[in-house]
Residue, then its C-alpha position, 0 to 999 in steps of 0.5 A: m241572922d241579919p248580915l248587915t247588922e249582926d256580928l258575923a264572928d263564930p261565937q265558939r271561936p272569938g277572934t278566929p276568922y272563918d276558913g269558909i262561908w257557904a251561902c247557898a241560896c240565902l243572899i238572894h234575899v239581900a237587896r242589890g244596894d246592900f249586896g256589896m256591903v254584905l259581901g265586904r262583911l263576909a270577906e272581913a269575917t274570913r281569913t285570907g285565902g278562905r273560900l266562899h260559896v254563893s248561889v243566887r238565882e239568875g235574871d234581872g231585877e228584884d221581886g217581893s211578896t207577902h204570904g201568910s195571914a194578917a196576924a203572921p205575915r211572911h215577907y218575901f224578897e229576892t234579887y236576881w243577878r247576871e254573872p258580870a254584875l255578880r262578878s263585879a260585886l264579889t271583886d269589889s267586895g275582896w273576893i277572887v272568883s274561881e268558878v261560875r256554874r249555871c244550873v236549873g232548879k225546879p220549876y225551871d228557875r235558873w241559878l248562878s253557883i259561884r266559888a270564890s276566895r278572899a283576896 
């Protein structure tokens, strides 16, 4: 699903907002310039007071690469975040940050795990 362009509504419950959204390690693939728009669209699809979990890699900049073969290329893109900028993007998009956790994955990559609620 492309969170910038596709309908985010639950097809099983049209017109009913989500109680919460779990975005574990998937929004890392959203470009920094589009991130606020995606967070705003997620807020619009969530009820007031609804919850959000987001985990992103901690760091600076963006990274991209292509894997696979010429016949079946796989394009990979990743955005890294620092806590102040991530908090700001969430707040500006209609979320209230309640918790930030740091964790280390494999191989030693650092993650920010955020819990927020819709304003």
